[in-house]
C-alpha positions as CSV (number, residue, x, y, z in Angstrom):
1,M,-52.1,-91.4,-73.9
2,S,-48.7,-90.1,-74.8
3,P,-45.7,-90.4,-72.5
4,S,-45.6,-86.6,-72.2
5,T,-49.2,-86.4,-71.0
6,L,-48.4,-89.1,-68.4
7,V,-45.5,-87.1,-67.2
8,L,-47.6,-83.9,-66.8
9,I,-50.3,-85.9,-64.9
10,G,-47.6,-87.3,-62.6
11,L,-46.1,-83.9,-61.9
12,S,-49.5,-82.4,-61.2
13,G,-50.2,-85.2,-58.7
14,L,-46.9,-84.6,-57.0
15,S,-47.7,-80.9,-56.7
16,L,-51.1,-81.6,-55.2
17,F,-49.6,-84.1,-52.8
18,A,-46.9,-81.6,-51.7
19,Q,-49.6,-78.9,-51.1
20,A,-51.7,-81.4,-49.1
21,A,-48.7,-82.4,-47.0
22,K,-47.6,-78.8,-46.3
23,P,-48.4,-78.1,-42.6
24,E,-50.8,-75.3,-41.7
25,P,-49.1,-72.3,-40.1
26,Y,-49.5,-71.6,-36.4
27,A,-51.7,-68.5,-36.2
28,V,-52.1,-65.9,-33.4
29,P,-55.4,-64.2,-34.4
30,T,-56.3,-60.6,-34.6
31,G,-57.4,-59.2,-31.2
32,T,-55.1,-61.4,-29.2
33,R,-54.0,-59.6,-26.0
34,V,-50.3,-59.9,-25.2
35,P,-49.1,-58.7,-21.7
36,L,-45.9,-56.7,-21.8
37,V,-43.4,-55.3,-19.3
38,M,-41.6,-52.0,-19.9
39,I,-37.8,-52.3,-20.3
40,N,-37.1,-48.5,-20.4
41,S,-39.0,-45.7,-18.6
42,V,-41.1,-43.1,-20.4
43,S,-42.3,-39.8,-19.2
44,T,-44.1,-36.9,-20.8
45,K,-41.5,-34.6,-19.2
46,H,-38.9,-35.8,-21.6
47,A,-40.6,-37.9,-24.3
48,A,-41.2,-36.6,-27.8
49,E,-43.1,-38.0,-30.8
50,G,-41.0,-40.7,-32.5
51,D,-39.1,-41.8,-29.4
52,R,-38.8,-45.6,-29.1
53,V,-40.2,-47.8,-26.4
54,Y,-38.9,-51.3,-25.6
55,L,-40.8,-54.1,-23.9
56,E,-40.8,-57.8,-23.2
57,T,-43.6,-60.3,-23.2
58,S,-44.5,-61.5,-19.7
59,F,-46.6,-64.5,-20.5
60,P,-46.4,-67.1,-23.3
61,I,-48.9,-67.1,-26.1
62,L,-50.0,-70.4,-27.6
63,A,-51.5,-71.5,-30.9
64,D,-52.7,-75.1,-31.5
65,G,-51.1,-76.2,-28.3
66,R,-47.7,-74.8,-29.1
67,V,-45.9,-71.9,-27.6
68,V,-45.4,-69.5,-30.5
69,I,-44.5,-66.3,-28.5
70,P,-42.4,-67.3,-25.5
71,T,-42.1,-65.2,-22.3
72,G,-39.2,-62.7,-22.8
73,S,-39.8,-62.1,-26.5
74,Y,-39.0,-58.5,-27.5
75,V,-41.5,-55.8,-28.6
76,A,-40.5,-52.4,-29.9
77,G,-42.9,-49.5,-30.0
78,T,-43.1,-45.8,-30.8
79,I,-44.5,-42.7,-29.0
80,T,-46.9,-41.2,-31.4
81,S,-47.9,-38.2,-29.2
82,S,-46.6,-36.7,-25.9
83,K,-48.1,-33.6,-24.2
84,R,-47.3,-32.1,-20.9
85,A,-50.0,-30.7,-18.6
86,G,-50.6,-27.0,-18.7
87,R,-49.8,-24.6,-15.9
88,V,-53.4,-23.6,-15.4
89,K,-55.4,-26.4,-16.8
90,G,-55.2,-29.5,-18.9
91,R,-53.7,-32.9,-18.1
92,S,-50.7,-34.6,-19.6
93,E,-51.3,-37.2,-22.4
94,L,-49.3,-40.0,-24.0
95,Y,-50.0,-42.3,-27.0
96,L,-48.1,-45.5,-27.7
97,R,-48.0,-47.7,-30.8
98,F,-46.4,-51.2,-30.9
99,D,-44.4,-51.9,-34.1
100,S,-42.7,-55.2,-34.0
101,L,-42.2,-58.5,-32.2
102,T,-38.9,-60.4,-32.1
103,L,-38.9,-64.0,-30.8
104,P,-35.9,-65.4,-28.8
105,N,-34.6,-67.1,-32.0
106,G,-34.6,-63.8,-34.0
107,V,-37.8,-64.4,-36.0
108,T,-39.5,-61.0,-36.4
109,R,-43.0,-59.8,-37.3
110,D,-44.0,-56.2,-38.0
111,F,-47.4,-54.8,-37.3
112,R,-49.1,-51.7,-35.9
113,A,-50.7,-52.9,-32.7
114,R,-52.5,-50.7,-30.1
115,M,-52.5,-50.6,-26.4
116,G,-55.3,-52.5,-24.6
117,A,-54.8,-51.9,-20.9
118,L,-52.5,-50.2,-18.4
119,D,-51.0,-51.4,-15.1
120,G,-53.6,-51.3,-12.4
121,R,-51.1,-49.8,-10.0
122,A,-50.6,-46.7,-12.1
123,S,-52.2,-43.4,-11.1
124,E,-52.7,-42.5,-14.7
125,T,-56.0,-43.2,-16.5
126,F,-56.3,-45.1,-19.8
127,D,-58.9,-44.4,-22.5
128,R,-59.4,-47.7,-24.3
129,A,-61.4,-46.1,-27.1
130,E,-58.7,-43.6,-28.0
131,G,-55.6,-45.5,-26.7
132,R,-54.7,-42.5,-24.6
133,I,-52.8,-42.5,-21.3
134,K,-53.9,-39.4,-19.3
135,G,-52.0,-38.0,-16.3
136,E,-53.5,-37.7,-12.8
137,G,-55.5,-34.6,-12.0
138,T,-54.2,-32.1,-9.4
139,K,-57.3,-30.3,-8.2
140,G,-57.1,-31.9,-4.8
141,Q,-53.4,-31.1,-4.5
142,D,-54.0,-27.5,-5.6
143,A,-56.6,-27.0,-2.9
144,V,-54.3,-28.3,-0.3
145,K,-51.5,-26.0,-1.5
146,V,-53.8,-22.9,-1.2
147,A,-55.2,-24.0,2.2
148,T,-51.7,-24.7,3.6
149,A,-50.4,-21.3,2.4
150,A,-53.5,-19.5,3.8
151,G,-53.0,-21.3,7.2
152,A,-49.3,-20.2,7.3
153,G,-50.3,-16.6,6.4
154,T,-52.9,-16.6,9.1
155,S,-50.4,-17.6,11.7
156,V,-48.0,-14.9,10.6
157,G,-50.8,-12.4,10.5
158,V,-52.0,-13.2,14.1
159,I,-48.5,-12.7,15.4
160,A,-48.0,-9.4,13.5
161,G,-51.5,-8.1,14.3
162,S,-51.1,-8.9,18.0
163,A,-47.8,-7.0,18.1
164,A,-49.5,-4.0,16.5
165,G,-52.6,-4.3,18.8
166,R,-54.9,-5.4,15.9
167,P,-55.1,-9.2,16.0
168,V,-58.3,-9.5,14.0
169,M,-57.0,-7.4,11.1
170,G,-53.7,-9.2,11.2
171,T,-55.5,-12.5,10.9
172,A,-57.6,-11.4,7.9
173,V,-54.6,-9.8,6.1
174,G,-52.4,-12.8,6.8
175,A,-54.9,-15.3,5.5
176,A,-55.6,-13.3,2.3
177,A,-51.8,-12.9,1.6
178,G,-51.2,-16.6,2.3
179,A,-54.0,-17.7,0.0
180,A,-52.8,-15.4,-2.7
181,A,-49.3,-16.8,-2.4
182,G,-50.7,-20.3,-2.6
183,M,-52.6,-19.5,-5.7
184,V,-49.5,-18.1,-7.4
185,G,-47.7,-21.3,-6.6
186,V,-50.5,-23.3,-8.2
187,L,-50.5,-21.2,-11.3
188,L,-46.7,-21.5,-11.7
189,S,-46.7,-25.3,-11.3
190,R,-47.6,-27.9,-13.9
191,G,-49.9,-30.9,-13.5
192,Q,-48.7,-34.5,-13.1
193,D,-46.7,-36.0,-15.9
194,V,-47.5,-39.4,-17.3
195,V,-44.8,-41.7,-16.2
196,L,-44.4,-45.4,-17.2
197,G,-41.6,-46.7,-15.2
198,R,-39.4,-49.7,-15.9
199,G,-41.4,-52.8,-15.0
200,T,-44.8,-51.2,-15.7
201,V,-47.2,-53.8,-17.2
202,V,-49.2,-52.9,-20.3
203,E,-51.3,-54.9,-22.7
204,M,-50.8,-55.1,-26.5
205,V,-53.8,-55.9,-28.8
206,L,-52.8,-57.4,-32.1
207,D,-54.2,-55.6,-35.2
208,R,-53.6,-58.5,-37.5
209,T,-53.1,-62.3,-37.5
210,L,-49.5,-63.4,-37.0
211,E,-48.5,-66.7,-38.7
212,F,-45.5,-68.8,-37.8
213,S,-44.2,-71.9,-39.4
214,E,-42.7,-74.9,-37.7
215,T,-39.3,-73.5,-38.4
216,D,-40.2,-70.1,-37.0
217,I,-41.1,-71.5,-33.6
218,D,-38.0,-73.8,-33.3
219,F,-36.4,-72.5,-30.2
220,S,-33.9,-75.4,-29.7
221,A,-31.0,-73.0,-30.1
222,A,-32.7,-70.2,-28.2
223,P,-33.7,-69.8,-24.5
224,A,-37.4,-70.5,-25.3
225,G,-39.8,-69.8,-22.4
226,R,-37.2,-67.8,-20.5
227,R,-38.5,-65.6,-17.7
228,T,-38.4,-61.9,-18.3
229,S,-35.3,-60.2,-17.1
230,I,-37.2,-57.1,-15.9
231,T,-37.0,-56.5,-12.1
232,E,-40.5,-55.6,-10.9
233,E,-40.5,-51.9,-10.2
234,G,-43.8,-50.9,-11.8
235,P,-45.3,-47.4,-11.9
236,V,-43.2,-44.8,-10.2
237,R,-44.2,-42.7,-7.3
238,K,-44.9,-39.1,-8.0
239,R,-43.3,-36.2,-6.2
240,S,-45.6,-33.4,-5.0
241,N,-44.5,-31.3,-8.1
242,G,-45.6,-34.1,-10.4
243,A,-42.1,-35.4,-11.3
244,G,-41.6,-39.1,-11.3
245,I,-38.8,-40.9,-9.5
246,P,-37.6,-43.4,-12.1
247,G,-37.2,-47.0,-10.8
248,Q,-38.8,-46.3,-7.3
249,R,-41.7,-48.3,-6.2
250,P,-44.3,-46.9,-3.8
251,A,-43.8,-47.9,-0.2
252,L,-46.3,-50.2,1.4
253,G,-49.3,-48.2,2.5
254,T,-48.5,-45.3,0.3
255,P,-51.6,-44.2,-1.6
């Protein structure tokens, strides 16, 4: 056997040894659910397609016994569709897509992940099949508006009818006028907007496997495992006209 052949065999052996010694990457599989907390607030009243959404992870994700996505890692997303509720019918809708993950040490992974769950405190509904966040309906509130206006009109009609000597007619006319005014108010007002306030918890479902090397998850020079900096504010309370109050939590006992 020639010396050159021996050299080639030796190099091949070293290559195989290096491949065998190379550590397997830490993998976070497709379908992994990652809890996130909203950093900025989003509302269909102001949001438009293409607007950015910023979040932080609120719980560490492990692979092979190692923390690979620490709490406080950053996630960036995009609003892919935003629609306000109509004045007569229809509910507001919002679609989100998650685009990238950045670990505390700056390592970044790109993807196109979808939303898997919405904060249980939120008044909005979430369609898991379509990834759609839908605003709260206002049928009950509309009925209350009409009834309240009709009651006020009835009171005015009774007073006016009594003064004119026709209380029954005044009651009927007042109730009809009040109901009509209430209906006009309903027709001129929009339904509830979808509002995801700062501190709202959502869940991201990975659409692909994320792999990290030993170097990728070296957080010795970064605040690994730091707690999220978000103050817990959660879903915002809605005004009667459907507008959200950014950063305000519902009071205890508030439905």
